[in-house]
N, CA, C and O of each residue as an XYZ file, in Angstrom:
824
protein
N       4.819     49.542    -43.492
C       3.683     50.625    -42.761
C       2.673     49.467    -41.857
O       2.436     48.331    -42.267
N       2.211     49.981    -40.691
C       1.579     49.496    -39.743
C       0.587     50.179    -39.545
O       0.544     51.388    -39.319
N      -0.619     49.122    -39.651
C      -2.292     49.283    -39.989
C      -2.973     48.475    -38.744
O      -2.793     47.320    -38.358
N      -3.898     49.608    -38.217
C      -4.468     48.936    -36.665
C      -5.794     48.742    -37.408
O      -6.080     49.578    -38.265
N      -7.073     47.193    -37.045
C      -7.990     47.193    -37.321
C      -8.962     47.619    -36.146
O      -8.733     47.570    -34.937
N     -10.307     48.126    -36.913
C     -10.898     49.119    -35.879
C     -12.136     48.684    -35.798
O     -13.013     49.500    -36.081
N     -12.531     47.332    -35.404
C     -14.074     46.777    -35.620
C     -15.161     47.418    -34.700
O     -14.892     47.772    -33.552
N     -16.634     47.577    -35.359
C     -17.292     48.317    -34.876
C     -17.582     47.590    -32.878
O     -17.079     46.595    -32.356
N     -18.177     48.214    -32.518
C     -17.747     47.699    -30.719
C     -18.277     46.450    -30.464
O     -17.691     45.507    -29.933
N     -19.704     46.495    -30.971
C     -20.659     45.526    -30.919
C     -20.102     44.113    -31.084
O     -20.525     43.181    -30.400
N     -18.933     43.939    -32.207
C     -18.337     42.837    -32.440
C     -17.897     41.657    -30.983
O     -18.150     40.454    -31.042
N     -17.257     42.284    -29.834
C     -16.413     41.882    -28.459
C     -18.019     41.601    -27.842
O     -18.204     41.072    -26.746
N     -18.870     41.949    -28.539
C     -20.251     41.231    -27.379
C     -20.936     40.404    -28.046
O     -22.055     40.027    -27.700
N     -20.315     40.015    -29.119
C     -21.248     39.039    -29.456
C     -20.954     37.438    -29.340
O     -19.750     37.182    -29.370
N     -21.654     36.527    -29.239
C     -21.550     35.391    -29.035
C     -20.150     34.597    -29.318
O     -19.592     34.837    -30.389
N     -19.546     33.658    -28.409
C     -17.916     32.865    -28.609
C     -18.658     31.697    -28.626
O     -19.599     31.307    -27.935
N     -17.752     30.983    -30.005
C     -17.878     29.163    -29.698
C     -16.621     29.071    -29.515
O     -15.730     29.649    -30.136
N     -16.517     28.152    -28.437
C     -15.565     27.392    -27.910
C     -14.974     25.769    -28.283
O     -15.734     24.828    -28.053
N     -13.706     25.523    -28.816
C     -13.596     24.109    -29.703
C     -12.738     23.550    -28.946
O     -12.019     24.210    -28.196
N     -12.691     22.356    -29.026
C     -11.266     21.401    -28.614
C     -11.129     20.653    -29.430
O     -11.696     19.580    -29.638
N      -9.805     21.541    -30.332
C      -9.429     20.625    -31.264
C      -8.160     19.886    -31.000
O      -7.144     20.494    -30.662
N      -8.207     18.011    -31.210
C      -6.942     17.314    -30.999
C      -5.804     17.727    -31.474
O      -4.700     17.419    -31.023
N      -6.010     18.393    -32.341
C      -4.945     18.820    -33.899
C      -4.127     19.920    -32.895
O      -2.939     19.785    -32.602
N      -4.811     20.807    -32.520
C      -4.119     21.591    -31.884
C      -3.301     21.440    -30.802
O      -2.246     22.031    -30.573
N      -3.890     20.559    -30.115
C      -3.249     19.625    -28.586
C      -2.070     18.973    -29.261
O      -1.344     18.642    -28.323
N      -1.563     18.656    -30.252
C      -0.989     17.380    -30.477
C       0.398     18.367    -31.181
O       1.520     17.884    -31.336
N       0.104     19.526    -31.474
C       1.085     20.377    -32.233
C       1.283     21.230    -31.087
O       2.309     21.899    -30.970
N       0.437     21.240    -30.313
C       1.231     22.421    -29.218
C       0.867     23.809    -29.429
O       1.391     24.819    -28.958
N      -0.214     23.678    -30.292
C      -0.968     25.266    -30.955
C      -1.710     26.088    -29.975
O      -1.544     27.304    -29.871
N      -2.586     25.349    -29.213
C      -3.117     25.851    -27.951
C      -3.143     24.841    -26.961
O      -3.279     23.622    -26.866
N      -2.917     26.069    -26.108
C      -3.088     24.885    -25.026
C      -4.014     23.328    -24.644
O      -5.221     23.533    -24.771
N      -3.855     22.616    -24.436
C      -5.133     21.859    -24.232
C      -6.386     22.033    -25.654
O      -7.614     22.074    -25.575
N      -5.734     22.086    -26.550
C      -6.475     22.188    -27.681
C      -7.914     23.181    -27.624
O      -8.842     23.052    -28.423
N      -7.883     24.029    -26.681
C      -9.141     24.629    -26.784
C      -9.058     26.291    -27.069
O      -8.857     27.184    -26.245
N      -9.287     26.395    -28.547
C      -9.007     27.705    -28.999
C     -11.424     28.280    -29.244
O     -12.464     27.672    -29.497
N     -11.080     29.432    -28.998
C     -12.521     30.142    -29.167
C     -12.120     30.937    -30.110
O     -11.042     31.440    -30.428
N     -13.924     30.973    -30.770
C     -13.967     31.290    -32.036
C     -15.155     32.453    -31.836
O     -16.309     32.296    -31.437
N     -14.368     33.851    -32.315
C     -15.146     34.726    -32.261
C     -15.908     35.493    -33.474
O     -15.608     35.261    -34.646
N     -16.875     36.386    -33.121
C     -16.838     36.839    -34.934
C     -16.078     37.593    -35.425
O     -15.971     37.720    -36.644
N     -15.425     38.218    -34.603
C     -14.258     39.311    -35.681
C     -13.611     38.062    -36.234
O     -13.179     38.321    -37.357
N     -13.337     36.612    -35.834
C     -12.629     35.584    -36.667
C     -13.379     35.827    -38.059
O     -12.775     36.019    -39.114
N     -14.957     35.790    -37.915
C     -15.493     35.050    -39.242
C     -15.453     36.453    -40.342
O     -15.496     36.457    -41.573
N     -15.349     37.667    -39.318
C     -15.167     38.795    -40.151
C     -13.823     38.937    -40.897
O     -13.637     39.747    -41.805
N     -13.119     38.273    -40.534
C     -11.643     38.206    -41.037
C     -11.105     37.043    -42.014
O     -10.092     37.053    -42.713
N     -12.244     35.868    -41.832
C     -12.185     35.163    -43.028
C     -12.615     35.427    -44.104
O     -11.977     35.099    -45.104
N     -14.181     36.294    -44.227
C     -14.863     36.397    -45.040
C     -14.374     37.988    -45.652
O     -14.648     38.379    -46.787
N     -13.833     38.542    -44.937
C     -13.524     39.804    -45.520
C     -14.691     41.000    -44.893
O     -14.329     42.168    -44.747
N     -15.611     40.712    -44.670
C     -16.898     41.422    -44.623
C     -17.694     41.007    -43.084
O     -17.357     40.159    -42.257
N     -18.764     41.874    -43.074
C     -19.718     41.367    -42.129
C     -20.947     41.745    -42.423
O     -21.183     42.953    -42.419
N     -22.037     40.769    -42.754
C     -23.266     40.914    -43.272
C     -24.194     39.869    -42.525
O     -23.504     38.960    -42.062
N     -24.952     39.784    -42.378
C     -26.704     39.132    -41.993
C     -25.697     37.480    -42.372
O     -25.242     36.741    -41.499
N     -25.608     37.325    -43.456
C     -24.662     35.844    -44.025
C     -24.178     35.344    -43.022
O     -24.683     34.493    -42.290
N     -22.740     36.068    -42.906
C     -21.440     36.017    -41.888
C     -22.018     35.227    -40.686
O     -21.822     34.092    -40.251
N     -23.142     36.709    -40.162
C     -23.307     36.275    -39.023
C     -24.280     35.085    -38.921
O     -23.866     34.246    -38.121
N     -25.418     34.778    -39.481
C     -26.216     34.099    -39.330
C     -25.946     32.526    -39.310
O     -26.604     31.593    -38.850
N     -24.457     32.604    -40.135
C     -23.678     31.428    -40.442
C     -22.907     30.922    -39.084
O     -22.578     29.779    -38.768
N     -22.755     32.005    -38.477
C     -22.004     31.992    -36.993
C     -22.460     31.407    -36.400
O     -21.984     30.362    -35.956
N     -23.960     32.012    -36.077
C     -24.966     31.556    -35.483
C     -25.436     30.205    -35.327
O     -25.560     29.575    -34.277
N     -25.739     29.759    -36.768
C     -26.139     28.301    -36.724
C     -25.441     27.293    -36.339
O     -25.919     26.337    -35.728
N     -24.281     27.410    -36.651
C     -22.921     26.684    -36.123
C     -23.005     26.401    -34.620
O     -23.361     25.399    -34.001
N     -22.523     27.711    -34.196
C     -22.683     27.777    -32.789
C     -24.572     26.997    -31.903
O     -24.702     26.397    -30.836
N     -25.469     27.322    -32.763
C     -26.570     26.902    -32.227
C     -26.559     24.653    -32.238
O     -26.732     23.700    -31.478
N     -26.272     24.930    -33.476
C     -25.753     23.129    -33.875
C     -25.017     22.597    -33.019
O     -25.170     21.475    -32.537
N     -24.137     23.402    -32.769
C     -23.053     22.287    -31.955
C     -23.269     21.964    -30.261
O     -22.864     21.080    -29.506
N     -24.186     23.255    -30.097
C     -24.788     23.597    -28.831
C     -25.754     22.403    -28.364
O     -25.902     21.915    -27.244
N     -26.343     22.100    -29.553
C     -27.411     21.226    -29.310
C     -27.079     19.639    -29.314
O     -27.616     18.707    -28.717
N     -25.734     19.702    -30.426
C     -24.644     18.180    -30.607
C     -24.342     18.053    -29.142
O     -24.919     17.215    -28.448
N     -23.474     18.850    -28.686
C     -22.928     18.221    -27.304
C     -23.182     19.134    -25.873
O     -22.634     18.922    -24.791
N     -23.909     19.923    -26.101
C     -24.576     20.349    -24.603
C     -23.962     21.300    -23.967
O     -23.988     22.487    -24.293
N     -23.359     20.812    -22.993
C     -22.345     21.495    -21.855
C     -20.914     21.050    -22.304
O     -19.998     21.717    -21.823
N     -20.516     19.848    -23.299
C     -19.288     19.404    -23.177
C     -18.713     20.458    -24.346
O     -19.510     20.881    -25.183
N     -17.542     20.801    -24.377
C     -16.991     21.385    -25.746
C     -16.695     20.527    -26.414
O     -16.084     19.520    -26.056
N     -17.164     20.844    -27.735
C     -17.383     20.278    -29.162
C     -15.907     19.765    -30.020
O     -14.894     20.463    -30.004
N     -15.951     19.044    -30.418
C     -14.420     18.334    -30.865
C     -14.513     19.113    -32.499
O     -15.382     18.862    -33.333
N     -13.509     19.982    -32.645
C     -13.206     20.692    -34.050
C     -12.433     19.053    -34.571
O     -11.676     18.235    -34.048
N     -13.052     19.181    -35.709
C     -12.085     17.515    -36.857
C     -13.213     16.793    -36.304
O     -13.473     15.788    -36.966
N     -13.768     16.932    -35.567
C     -14.361     15.390    -35.303
C     -16.244     15.918    -35.785
O     -17.118     15.418    -35.077
N     -16.576     16.618    -36.627
C     -17.762     17.369    -37.114
C     -17.968     17.102    -38.813
O     -17.222     17.623    -39.641
N     -19.052     16.248    -39.153
C     -19.361     16.627    -40.515
C     -20.299     17.575    -41.026
O     -21.453     17.512    -40.601
N     -19.957     18.544    -41.965
C     -21.056     19.769    -42.572
C     -21.659     19.601    -43.850
O     -20.939     19.833    -44.821
N     -23.266     19.113    -44.120
C     -23.850     19.403    -45.002
C     -24.405     20.248    -45.555
O     -25.290     20.696    -44.826
N     -24.339     20.969    -46.957
C     -24.504     22.436    -47.396
C     -25.841     22.050    -47.920
O     -25.729     20.890    -48.316
N     -27.292     22.562    -48.144
C     -28.207     22.329    -48.835
C     -27.787     23.036    -50.701
O     -27.968     22.606    -51.840
N     -27.459     23.707    -50.379
C     -27.016     24.699    -52.108
C     -25.764     23.851    -52.654
O     -24.982     23.090    -52.086
N     -25.891     24.292    -54.001
C     -24.181     23.936    -54.339
C     -23.421     24.986    -53.737
O     -23.676     26.035    -53.144
N     -22.415     24.360    -54.083
C     -21.084     25.450    -54.019
C     -21.076     26.541    -54.384
O     -20.550     27.364    -53.636
N     -21.593     26.953    -55.543
C     -21.736     28.277    -56.164
C     -22.902     28.751    -56.645
O     -23.008     29.215    -57.780
N     -23.792     28.668    -55.864
C     -24.954     28.973    -55.273
C     -25.064     30.372    -54.111
O     -24.814     30.213    -52.916
N     -25.317     31.203    -54.473
C     -25.970     32.317    -53.642
C     -24.745     32.807    -52.705
O     -23.746     33.382    -53.136
N     -24.962     32.516    -51.492
C     -24.172     32.707    -50.514
C     -23.328     31.158    -49.688
O     -22.559     31.089    -48.730
N     -23.876     30.167    -50.529
C     -23.878     28.897    -49.741
C     -22.127     28.683    -49.157
O     -21.704     28.116    -48.151
N     -21.365     29.438    -50.327
C     -19.792     29.003    -49.788
C     -19.374     30.277    -48.614
O     -18.407     30.482    -47.880
N     -20.161     30.701    -48.784
C     -19.945     31.556    -47.576
C     -19.798     31.220    -46.407
O     -18.869     31.289    -45.602
N     -21.290     30.671    -46.381
C     -21.951     30.221    -44.917
C     -20.922     28.877    -44.730
O     -20.556     28.564    -43.598
N     -20.424     28.005    -46.082
C     -19.460     26.764    -45.742
C     -18.405     27.725    -44.635
O     -18.368     27.953    -43.425
N     -17.692     28.068    -45.733
C     -16.902     28.858    -45.077
C     -16.797     29.095    -43.505
O     -15.872     28.712    -42.789
N     -17.653     29.630    -43.208
C     -17.997     30.143    -41.792
C     -18.088     29.317    -40.968
O     -17.643     29.508    -39.836
N     -18.890     27.807    -41.449
C     -18.972     26.600    -40.700
C     -17.513     25.912    -40.656
O     -17.092     25.385    -39.627
N     -16.828     25.956    -41.775
C     -15.465     25.080    -41.825
C     -14.565     25.730    -41.090
O     -13.736     24.995    -40.553
N     -14.423     27.301    -40.820
C     -13.759     27.699    -39.712
C     -13.984     27.465    -38.458
O     -13.020     27.820    -37.780
N     -15.136     26.865    -37.632
C     -15.517     26.789    -36.666
C     -15.123     25.036    -36.181
O     -14.461     24.488    -35.299
N     -15.958     24.626    -37.322
C     -15.482     22.989    -37.161
C     -14.383     21.992    -37.835
O     -14.205     20.776    -37.776
N     -13.718     23.080    -38.510
C     -12.707     22.373    -39.416
C     -13.221     21.404    -40.306
O     -12.233     20.920    -40.857
N     -14.112     20.934    -40.682
C     -14.862     20.387    -41.719
C     -14.594     20.884    -43.267
O     -15.232     21.799    -43.790
N     -13.514     20.112    -43.938
C     -13.488     20.579    -45.275
C     -13.719     19.702    -46.266
O     -13.951     18.535    -45.947
N     -13.699     20.165    -47.973
C     -14.073     19.413    -48.601
C     -12.626     18.639    -49.218
O     -11.959     18.249    -48.260
N     -12.034     18.349    -50.411
C     -11.172     17.748    -50.673
C      -9.800     18.229    -50.500
O      -8.791     17.533    -50.391
N      -9.901     19.735    -50.487
C      -8.999     20.465    -50.159
C      -8.243     20.901    -48.739
O      -7.450     21.833    -48.609
N      -8.744     19.891    -47.612
C      -8.783     19.772    -46.085
C      -7.671     19.532    -45.804
O      -6.924     19.364    -46.767
N      -7.236     19.444    -44.804
C      -5.843     18.671    -44.296
C      -6.121     17.097    -44.411
O      -7.161     16.553    -44.043
N      -5.030     16.469    -44.976
C      -5.554     14.873    -44.851
C      -4.694     14.531    -43.548
O      -3.733     13.849    -43.905
N      -4.685     14.749    -42.196
C      -4.095     13.815    -41.703
C      -2.846     13.475    -41.176
O      -1.954     13.464    -42.024
N      -2.464     13.156    -39.887
C      -1.224     12.768    -39.660
C      -1.030     11.272    -39.301
O      -1.097     11.142    -38.079
N      -0.870     10.405    -39.774
C      -0.507      9.083    -39.556
C      -2.383      8.379    -39.321
O      -2.756      7.599    -38.445
N      -3.073      8.897    -40.240
C      -4.658      8.729    -40.029
C      -5.094      9.254    -39.229
O      -6.266      9.054    -38.909
N      -4.322     10.115    -38.612
C      -5.205     10.910    -37.794
C      -5.514     12.369    -38.240
O      -5.109     12.998    -39.218
N      -6.419     12.744    -37.147
C      -6.716     14.642    -37.182
C      -7.133     14.678    -38.786
O      -6.367     15.436    -39.381
N      -8.021     14.140    -39.570
C      -7.859     14.138    -40.896
C      -9.534     15.169    -40.930
O     -10.595     14.955    -40.343
N      -9.194     16.098    -41.722
C     -10.437     17.270    -41.861
C     -10.738     17.562    -43.745
O     -11.404     18.470    -44.242
N     -10.168     16.714    -44.289
C     -10.957     16.665    -45.432
C     -12.045     15.444    -45.639
O     -12.059     14.322    -45.133
N     -13.009     16.109    -46.627
C     -14.210     15.166    -46.905
C     -14.882     14.851    -46.021
O     -15.310     13.711    -45.843
N     -15.246     16.551    -44.784
C     -16.045     16.172    -44.281
C     -16.739     17.670    -44.417
O     -17.105     18.274    -43.409
N     -16.851     18.081    -45.414
C     -18.021     18.755    -46.538
C     -18.486     18.827    -47.087
O     -17.634     18.707    -47.967
N     -19.382     18.963    -47.623
C     -20.685     18.535    -48.926
C     -21.602     19.468    -49.462
O     -22.400     20.078    -48.751
N     -21.523     19.604    -50.679
C     -22.377     20.613    -50.860
C     -23.539     19.955    -51.832
O     -23.341     18.932    -52.486
N     -24.810     20.710    -51.832
C     -25.695     20.029    -52.877
C     -26.390     18.652    -51.846
O     -26.809     17.596    -52.319
N     -26.372     18.929    -50.703
C     -27.040     17.843    -49.991
C     -28.781     17.388    -50.041
O     -29.552     18.209    -50.537
N     -29.054     16.736    -49.779
C     -30.739     16.447    -49.761
C     -30.981     16.910    -47.931
O     -31.172     16.013    -47.109
N     -30.945     18.026    -47.612
C     -31.078     18.120    -46.104
C     -32.190     19.116    -46.096
O     -32.478     19.896    -47.005
N     -33.095     18.899    -44.300
C     -34.075     19.545    -44.034
C     -34.183     21.282    -44.078
O     -35.121     22.002    -44.420
N     -32.657     21.653    -43.526
C     -31.740     22.890    -43.001
C     -31.183     23.018    -44.227
O     -31.084     22.378    -45.273
N     -30.681     24.591    -43.515
C     -29.418     25.533    -44.347
C     -28.131     24.363    -45.051
O     -27.675     24.065    -46.155
N     -27.929     23.946    -43.458
C     -26.992     23.431    -42.693
C     -26.939     22.375    -42.190
O     -27.824     22.444    -41.337
N     -26.456     21.314    -42.117
C     -26.592     20.373    -41.556
C     -25.067     20.018    -40.559
O     -23.945     20.450    -40.822
N     -25.375     19.278    -39.597
C     -24.347     19.155    -38.113
C     -24.435     17.690    -37.924
O     -25.390     17.171    -37.346
N     -23.533     17.087    -38.364
C     -23.011     15.609    -37.850
C     -22.086     15.065    -36.911
O     -21.138     14.514    -37.472
N     -22.060     15.045    -36.030
C     -21.233     14.462    -35.176
C     -20.828     12.804    -35.960
O     -21.653     12.043    -36.465
N     -19.228     12.571    -35.848
C     -18.685     11.470    -36.383
C     -18.077     10.300    -35.212
O     -17.734      9.125    -35.335
N     -18.116     11.024    -34.306
C     -18.321      9.956    -33.016
C     -19.582      9.192    -32.787
O     -19.429      7.972    -32.719
N     -20.984      9.720    -32.634
C     -21.787      9.584    -32.745
C     -23.076      9.224    -33.315
O     -24.027      8.597    -32.848
N     -22.837      9.868    -34.627
C     -23.442      9.898    -35.594
C     -24.474     10.948    -35.713
O     -24.601     11.544    -36.783
N     -25.494     11.317    -34.324
C     -26.053     12.494    -34.082
C     -26.174     13.604    -34.990
O     -25.099     13.962    -35.471
N     -27.368     14.355    -35.416
C     -27.328     15.622    -36.343
C     -28.317     16.506    -36.187
O     -29.365     16.312    -35.571
N     -27.964     17.539    -36.778
C     -28.651     18.962    -36.635
C     -28.913     19.454    -37.665
O     -28.000     19.744    -38.438
N     -30.344     19.715    -38.012
C     -30.007     20.454    -39.100
C     -30.617     21.986    -38.614
O     -31.607     22.208    -37.918
N     -29.798     22.821    -39.148
C     -29.840     24.287    -38.543
C     -30.308     25.548    -39.831
O     -29.910     25.604    -40.995
N     -31.167     26.361    -39.189
C     -31.373     27.667    -40.343
C     -31.394     28.572    -39.859
O     -31.162     28.778    -38.668
N     -31.729     29.463    -40.825
C     -31.960     31.005    -40.022
C     -33.128     31.740    -40.576
O     -32.738     32.311    -41.595
N     -34.045     31.915    -40.419
C     -35.308     33.474    -40.616
C     -35.033     34.335    -40.129
O     -35.311     34.560    -38.952
N     -34.089     35.467    -41.237
C     -34.311     37.131    -41.042
C     -35.278     37.741    -41.323
O     -35.323     38.913    -40.950
N     -35.934     37.413    -41.764
C     -37.706     38.259    -42.373
C     -37.883     39.161    -41.069
O     -38.356     40.297    -41.086
N     -37.380     38.407    -39.806
C     -37.999     38.938    -38.505
C     -36.953     39.868    -37.601
O     -37.074     40.116    -36.401
N     -35.799     40.357    -38.572
C     -34.667     41.590    -38.258
C     -34.586     42.609    -39.777
O     -33.841     42.506    -40.752
N     -35.689     43.592    -39.466
C     -35.790     43.824    -41.120
C     -34.394     45.473    -41.493
O     -34.240     46.328    -40.620
N     -33.975     45.513    -42.222
C     -33.092     46.150    -42.443
C     -33.904     47.621    -42.252
O     -35.131     47.693    -42.194
N     -32.747     49.088    -42.144
C     -33.816     50.042    -42.050
C     -34.270     50.154    -43.755
O     -33.900     49.818    -44.880
N     -35.262     50.829    -43.080
C     -35.767     51.279    -45.087
C     -34.616     52.402    -45.863
O     -34.275     52.364    -47.045
N     -34.342     52.983    -45.242
C     -33.354     53.834    -45.881
C     -32.095     53.414    -46.428
O     -31.336     54.267    -46.889
N     -31.712     51.895    -46.431
C     -30.889     51.068    -46.613
C     -31.291     51.294    -48.389
O     -30.492     51.666    -49.248
N     -32.602     50.981    -48.577
C     -32.989     51.034    -50.344
C     -32.480     52.034    -51.179
O     -31.863     51.809    -52.219
N     -32.779     53.309    -50.654
C     -32.143     54.338    -51.660
C     -30.289     54.461    -51.577
O     -29.423     54.709    -52.416
N     -30.279     54.184    -50.301
C     -28.676     54.371    -50.032
C     -27.530     53.663    -51.055
O     -26.566     54.114    -51.673
N     -28.186     52.208    -50.904
C     -27.137     51.596    -51.604
C     -27.173     51.487    -53.233
O     -26.241     50.836    -53.703
N     -27.891     51.902    -53.947
C     -27.684     52.161    -55.255
C     -26.931     53.334    -55.214
O     -25.987     53.159    -55.984
N     -26.849     54.760    -54.561
C     -25.989     55.564    -54.139
C     -24.736     55.383    -54.010
O     -23.896     56.206    -54.373
N     -24.444     54.105    -53.392
C     -23.335     54.157    -52.752
C     -22.333     53.227    -54.171
O     -21.287     53.677    -54.641
N     -22.809     52.271    -54.492
C     -22.699     51.398    -55.739
C     -22.357     51.875    -56.683
O     -21.591     51.205    -57.376
N     -22.726     53.155    -57.130
C     -22.580     53.786    -58.211
C     -21.401     55.086    -57.811
O     -20.958     55.868    -58.652
N     -21.074     55.089    -56.494
C     -20.333     56.428    -56.357
C     -20.829     57.717    -55.989
O     -20.087     58.662    -55.724
N     -22.331     57.775    -55.967
C     -22.440     58.828    -56.359
C     -23.190     59.342    -54.711
O     -23.792     60.415    -54.740
N     -23.158     58.852    -53.827
C     -23.023     58.876    -52.146
C     -22.298     60.221    -51.570
O     -21.291     60.468    -52.234
N     -22.432     60.762    -50.965
C     -21.285     61.549    -50.285
C     -20.952     60.737    -49.361
O     -21.358     59.596    -49.140
N     -20.231     61.336    -48.852
C     -19.026     60.468    -47.740
C     -20.426     60.047    -46.649
O     -20.926     58.939    -46.454
N     -20.719     61.114    -46.186
C     -22.047     60.734    -44.820
C     -22.940     60.227    -45.200
O     -23.514     59.481    -44.407
N     -23.479     60.371    -46.538
C     -24.120     58.863    -46.909
C     -23.521     57.550    -46.571
O     -23.930     56.681    -45.801
N     -22.569     57.592    -47.239
C     -21.997     56.029    -47.082
C     -21.684     55.909    -46.038
O     -21.590     54.756    -45.618
N     -21.368     57.066    -45.112
C     -20.766     56.094    -43.577
C     -22.445     55.904    -43.150
O     -22.730     54.708    -43.083
N     -23.268     56.553    -42.937
C     -24.808     56.074    -43.087
C     -24.776     54.574    -43.351
O     -24.667     53.757    -42.437
N     -24.870     54.264    -44.556
C     -25.404     52.808    -44.852
C     -24.236     52.143    -44.148
O     -24.665     51.176    -43.518
N     -23.136     52.265    -44.033
C     -22.335     51.304    -43.254
C     -22.762     50.883    -41.964
O     -23.023     49.735    -41.604
N     -22.801     51.878    -41.347
C     -23.942     52.092    -40.022
C     -25.085     51.194    -39.487
O     -25.498     50.507    -38.553
N     -25.381     51.833    -41.130
C     -27.108     50.700    -40.959
C     -27.188     49.156    -40.772
O     -27.817     48.353    -40.082
N     -25.956     49.147    -42.018
C     -26.100     48.140    -42.399
C     -25.381     47.097    -41.159
O     -25.985     46.090    -40.789
N     -24.414     47.371    -40.748
C     -23.751     46.613    -39.617
C     -24.966     46.655    -38.233
O     -24.967     45.766    -37.381
N     -25.989     47.874    -38.201
C     -26.736     47.518    -37.229
C     -27.882     46.682    -37.407
O     -28.783     46.658    -36.569
N     -27.899     46.039    -38.385
C     -28.598     45.203    -38.427
C     -27.948     43.459    -38.233
O     -28.564     42.507    -37.753
N     -26.835     43.470    -38.666
C     -25.750     42.397    -37.642
C     -25.979     42.513    -36.329
O     -26.263     41.528    -35.647
N     -25.895     43.549    -35.908
C     -26.010     44.182    -34.242
C     -27.029     43.342    -33.461
O     -26.854     42.793    -32.373
N     -28.268     43.349    -34.328
C     -29.310     42.939    -33.684
C     -29.302     41.500    -33.965
O     -29.739     40.701    -33.137
N     -28.874     41.175    -34.977
C     -28.964     39.543    -35.196
C     -28.283     38.957    -33.975
O     -28.922     38.336    -33.126
N     -26.793     39.190    -33.888
C     -25.834     38.709    -32.997
C     -26.656     38.994    -31.444
O     -27.262     38.073    -30.897
N     -26.615     39.771    -31.104
C     -27.046     40.788    -29.614
C     -28.438     40.288    -29.562
O     -28.716     39.785    -28.474
N     -29.448     40.288    -30.492
C     -30.534     40.407    -29.643
C     -31.139     39.253    -29.836
O     -32.044     38.858    -29.101
N     -30.561     38.405    -31.151
C     -31.584     37.313    -31.199
C     -30.945     36.383    -31.439
O     -31.585     35.515    -32.034
N     -29.132     35.967    -31.086
C     -28.633     35.139    -31.135
C     -29.082     33.522    -30.689
O     -28.818     32.422    -31.174
N     -29.774     33.907    -29.690
C     -29.801     32.823    -29.236
C     -31.936     31.994    -29.180
O     -32.473     31.014    -28.663
N     -32.460     33.365    -30.196
C     -34.235     33.126    -30.501
C     -34.200     32.052    -31.136
O     -33.216     31.896    -31.858
N     -34.931     31.280    -31.106
C     -34.758     29.946    -32.027
C     -36.279     30.307    -32.904
O     -36.939     29.285    -33.092
N     -36.770     31.299    -33.329
C     -37.382     31.841    -33.995
C     -36.641     32.439    -35.140
O     -37.157     32.653    -36.237
N     -35.912     32.592    -34.956
C     -34.380     33.091    -35.870
C     -33.205     32.388    -36.035
O     -32.625     32.449    -37.119
N     -32.753     31.710    -35.096
C     -31.475     30.770    -35.680
C     -32.089     29.238    -34.819
O     -31.987     28.782    -33.680
N     -32.757     28.813    -36.119
C     -33.260     27.415    -36.117
C     -31.982     25.814    -35.694
O     -30.831     25.688    -36.111
N     -32.552     25.105    -35.020
C     -31.661     23.820    -35.074
C     -32.645     22.853    -34.674
O     -33.137     23.007    -33.556
N     -33.079     21.743    -35.480
C     -33.837     20.762    -35.414
C     -32.967     19.524    -35.227
O     -31.865     19.518    -35.775
N     -33.336     18.538    -34.547
C     -32.395     16.701    -34.327
C     -32.951     16.364    -35.339
O     -34.026     16.895    -35.620
N     -32.440     15.478    -36.101
C     -32.638     14.672    -37.117
C     -32.966     12.978    -36.911
O     -33.146     12.260    -37.894
């Protein structure tokens, strides 16, 4: 059976993060090791689209831009610290998105080839940091704390009534469809209208 994925149109308009992955270059997986990560990739990883997934993607993008400027960030050359514990709230989801883009992994990550291309022990939880996530270049030691402030992007008030109805199965098909549209509209506003808004997606040098 063949299935076709149909994402909302705005996903394709969301910011893109380009990385240079030496391992991908070494193994011939991508020409020059250049890999573009799109919001659709984060959605596929998480299995859903929400403000948490979108903000983690945007925080990673903002931090890498602050650390590398116009240069391509090096995937595998970055350490990621998470303020919360691994099982707290949405910390694991945010970390997974950061890992997708940066390659930084915990003990289960790739152990490398001949001492090179190591990805494990690059992701740490329950860290005493100023932001939600901290990104550190392993080559220079430069670090950036990233945070997201989503209170300025309020959800549609109709969602408060629709959510419990959808969760209990009491919602009609039209109500369920409307809930999904309203949910994704907040994600759309975050990605397209506030992706470069420092009042929403902040990055501060450490």
